[in-house]
N, C-alpha and C positions, 0 to 999 in steps of 0.2 A: 568426335562422339564422346559424350560423357559416360562415366562408368554406369550410371543409372539407365542409360539407353542401350547398353550392349546387348546384342541378340544372343539368345540361347541356341538358336538354330539358324543356319544360313542355307538356303537352297540356291545352288549355283548351276548355271548352264555353261558348258564350255564353248558352245557355239553361239557367240554373240556377234552382232553386226559390226560394231565399231571398236571392239576390244578383244584381246586374246584371252580366252577363258583360262588357259593354263597359267598365264602370267598373273591374272587376277587371283586364281587359287593360291599361287605361291605367295602373293602379297598377303592374302588373308591368313594363310597358315603360319606365316612368319611374324604376324602382328602380335605384339605382346598383349595389346588390349583384347584381342579376339582369341587368345590361346585356349580359352575354356569354352568357346562356341563350337557346336557340332556343325560340320559342313557336309551336306548331302549334295552329291553331283547328280543332276537330273538332266540328261542331255540327249541329243539325237546322235552324237558321235559314237560310232561303233568301233572306233580305232582301239586296238589292243594297247597301243602305245599310250594313248590318252588315259585309258583305264589304269594301267600300271603306274603311270605318273601320278594320277590323282590319289590312288590308294597309297603309294609310297610317301606322298606328302602328308597323309593322315586323313584325307576325306573318307568318310564312311557313312553310308554305303555309296555305291555308284550304280545308278539306274539309267538304262537306255530307254528313251521315251516310247518308241514303238512297241516295246515289250509290255507296257502297262497301259490298260485302257483308261483307268481312272485314278485320281489321287487317292481314293479309298483303298485301291489295291496296294498302293505303296504303303499307306498307313498300316494295313493289315500285315504286310511283310515285315515292316519295322517292329511292330508289336510282337511278332513271333520270334524275333531274334533274341537268343539268350543274352542277358546282360544289357540289352538296349532299353533305356528308359528315358522318357522325356516328360516335361510338364509345361504347362502354359502358365506363365506368371501373370497374375492379375495386376493391372495398373494400381499404383499406390494412391 
């Protein structure tokens, strides 16, 4: 990935078919190229262990899929969090 293609935001599901989401999160969080990217975990996993692990690694926030009916609900919650800000970069 080139520096101009680095994401500002990564949406990660811990419950993937062919990969361990916890391991993928660890790789993302320790990547020097992605150190400034925000990682949101949006998963069906209700495991307290998974949530603690994700938050300890630096993912923020952690959403459980059944708790939110629409993506708009998640956006509203993110917008209401103090200090949370995001922007969409327009392509050059």
